[in-house]
N, C-alpha and C positions, 0 to 999 in steps of 0.2 A: 504494500500500500504506500504510494508516494503522492497521493492527491494533496496538493497544497492550495486548492482553490478557495479555501476559507481561512488561510493563515495570513495574519497581519503583523507586520513589524511595527511595534510601538517605538517611536524614536527615542524614548528614554533608555531603551536597551542598548542602543549604539550611541551613547552620549557624546563621544568624541567626534561623531560625524555631523556635518552640516545637514540641513534638510535636503539639499541637492544630492549630497553623498548618500544619504539614507534612501532617497528615491532610486538613485542609480543602483545601490546595493540590493534593494528589493527586486528590481527588474532583473538584475543578473542572476539572482537566486530563484527566479520564477514565482515570486510571491505576487498576489494580485492586489494587495491592500497595504496601507500604512495607517497607523494611529499617530496623530500628530500632537506634539506639545507646543504650547503657545510661544515658548522661548525661541524654538527653532523657526517658527513662523515669523516672529518679530525680526529675527536676524535677517531672514531672506526677504522680508516684506510680504504683506498679505497677498497682494495681487500676483506677485511673482510666484509665491508659494502655490497658489491655486493653479497657475499655468504649468508649473513644474510637474505637479501631480497629474493634472489632466493630460498633458502632452505625453506623459509616460504610460497612460492608460491604466492608472491605478485608482482604486477606490480609497476614500478616506473613511476608515471604520469609526473613528471618533476624534474629537478634539479634547485634549486635556490642558488645562482644566479651568473651570469656573469654581465658584464657591467662596469660602472664607466670609461667611455671612453673619458672624456672631458678635460683631462689635456692639458694645452697649451704648455708645455715644452717637449723636446725630451725624457728626462729621464722618465717623467710621461707617455708619449705615449708608450715607450718600456715596462715599467712595466705593463701597462694595457693590452697590447697585449699578453705579456707573461702569465699573470694571466688568461686571457680569453682562451688562448690555453690550459692551464692546466684544466680549467673548462670543455672545450669540451672533453678532454680525460676522465675526471671523468664521464661526462654524458654517454659517449659511454661504459665505463667500467660497469657502473651501469645498463645499459640496457634501457636507455630512449633516445628518439630523441630530446626531448624538453628542451633546456637550456634557462631559463628565464633571460632576460637582463634588469636590471635596469640601464639605460644608463649613469647616472651621472648628477650632477648639475653644477653650475658655478665653475670655478677654484677659485673664490673669497671665496668659502665656506671653512672654516678652518677644518671642519669635518661635517658629517651628523648631523644636529641639532645644529651645532656650529655657533659662530658669524662670520661675514664677516671679511676677512683679509683687512686691510686698503688699501693696494695697489693691491688687488687681481683683476683678470680679471673678468669683469662683462658683457662681450659681449655675450648675449644669442644666437644671430644669429650665431656667430662664433663657439660657443660650439655645436650647433646642426650640423653645417657643419662637425666638427671633429667627431661627432658620426657617421655620414654617411660614412666618409672616413675610419674610423676604423672598421666599420661593413664590408666594402669592403675588408679590409685587412684580416679579419677573415673568411669570407665566404669560400674561397677555402679550408682552413684547416678544417673547420667544415664539409664541404661536404665530404672530405676524410674519415671522421669518422662517416658519416651518422647522423650528429647532426644538428638540426635546431636552429638558433638563434631566440629567441622569444621576440620581443620587447614589453615591458610593459609600457603603459602610466600611469603615476602617477598623482594624483590630483594636481592641480596647486599650492597648498600650499607647495608642495615639489619641486617645480621647481628650487629654489635657491640651494638646497643642495643635492638633490637625483636624479632628472630626469628632463631634459629640454624638454622632450617630455611629453605633458600633455593630449593629446587626442588620441583616436584610429585613427582618421583621419591623424594626424601627423605621427603616426607610419606606417600606410599603405602607405602614400606618400613616406616615406623613403624606405620602403620595396620594392616599385614598381621597383626599379632598379635591383632587385635580383630575382632569381627563388623562387617560392613559397615553394619548398621543402627545401630551404636554410634559408629563413627569414620569420617568421610568427609573429603573435601577440597573446597576451593574453587579455581576458576580465576579469578584476578583479573588482567586483561590488563596492568595497570600493572606488576605484579610478575613476570610469567612470559613476556612476549612475546619475550624475547631467548633463551630456553632452546632449544638445538638439539635436545633430546629432547622438546620440548613435544608434538608430535603423537602420538608413541609413548605418552607418559605420560597424555595425555588419553584415548586409546583404552583404555589399561590401567585408568584410573579408571572408565570406563564399563563395561568388562567385569567389573570387580570389584564393581560396584554402589555405588561410593563417590563419584560425582560429585554433590555436594550443592548447589552454588551456582555461579553464573556472574556475575561482577562486571565491569563495563566502565568504562573511562575511558582517556584517551590519555596518552602519554609526551611531555612537553614539554621543549624546550630553548630557551634556556639553563636549567639547573637553578636553582631558587630557592635562597636562602641555606639554607633548610630543604628538603632534597630531597623530604620528604613532601608538600610543597605544590606539586610540579611536575606535578601531574595537570591534564588539560584535557578539554574536550568531545571526543567521538569525531569524528575527522576533522581536528582541529587540530594533531596531532602526527605521530608516527612509526609507530604500531601498525597492523598489517594486520588490521582487524576482520573483513572477509569470510572470510579464511582461517581465523583462529582460531575464529570462530563456526561455520564449516562443520565443523571438527574436533569442536567441542563437540556439534553436532547429530548428527554421525555416531556419536559415542559414546553416543547415546541420551538425552541430557539433554533433558527436557521441562519443566523448572521455570522460575521467574521469572528475569529478567535485571535485576540491580540496577545502576543507575548510581551510582557512589560516587566523588565528586570532592572532593579537598582542594585548594583554590586560593583565595587571598585575594580576587582580583578577582571570582571567582564568588560567594564568600560575601558580598561587598559589593553585589552586584547584586540587584535586586528578585526575590523568590522566584518569583513567577509567571512572570517572564521566564526564569529559570533552568529551571523545569520545562518551559516551552514549548520551550526550546532542546534539552534532553535528549531530549524526545519527537521533535523533528525529526531530531536526529542519530541516534537509535535507528532510526527508520524508514529513514533513508538509508544507514546504515553497518552496521547489525546485522541488522535484520529480514529483508532479502532472503536472507541466508545461513542464518538461523535457520529459515526456513520452506522452504528449498530441499529437494528430494528427496535422500535419502541416496545418495551416490555411492561407488562402490568405489574402493580405493586405486589 
């Protein structure tokens, strides 16, 4: 089995490459899609980025990322809404409906991965409420541009500084107030593999029409000093990809599968070598269950 027709290279995986290099690398490897990060798009310029991908004949599986919606002050709220409106326009220009939303941590976080501010706001319930309110503000604008806001649950170790939504169930509960074509969810194996409700919530996401993206990479130990960089190639760590992929398939997901890895050793490796490895691991650990017939529970 060497079918790569649903494999997408997330540009975070080849961090040393420019967007143009990532596009060229995906084409050389026979991949049909790329998942773009806004930093690479900004470097190349939005209109040029859209042309590069289109001229290469690639799909844009998603744009990462919008979000960081938890600021407690008016200035922070306005800045977040403005930045996310810009991200919506970028997604539409690049030709993807799926804007991945990392919703933000506590206002007490000085920065992602940084120490807590002594007098910072630590009210996680209020932070989640602000996420819901600001998604509500953004939905009409996103709908005008035919873009879906895709909520991403992050592992609980990132709740303080990156995402106060930690489970797929929390994301679906928040999304329930909005049309499925406007607010969806992403299953990122690194963040959700541990969740005892994962199968149920993936099935729920499929039934509600909200399963917008599937991202894969492995959970590695020992953790890096920065846990965000503890991802690895599929098959090198602890995640059961056949089972989770089967659940995603059973839920009716037919979109692209993005490989999104943050790891210094992988960033330092030659890009073509990295792309060849992710293709090999996708074929071995993901594809067989992705294409398997739907099985009853």
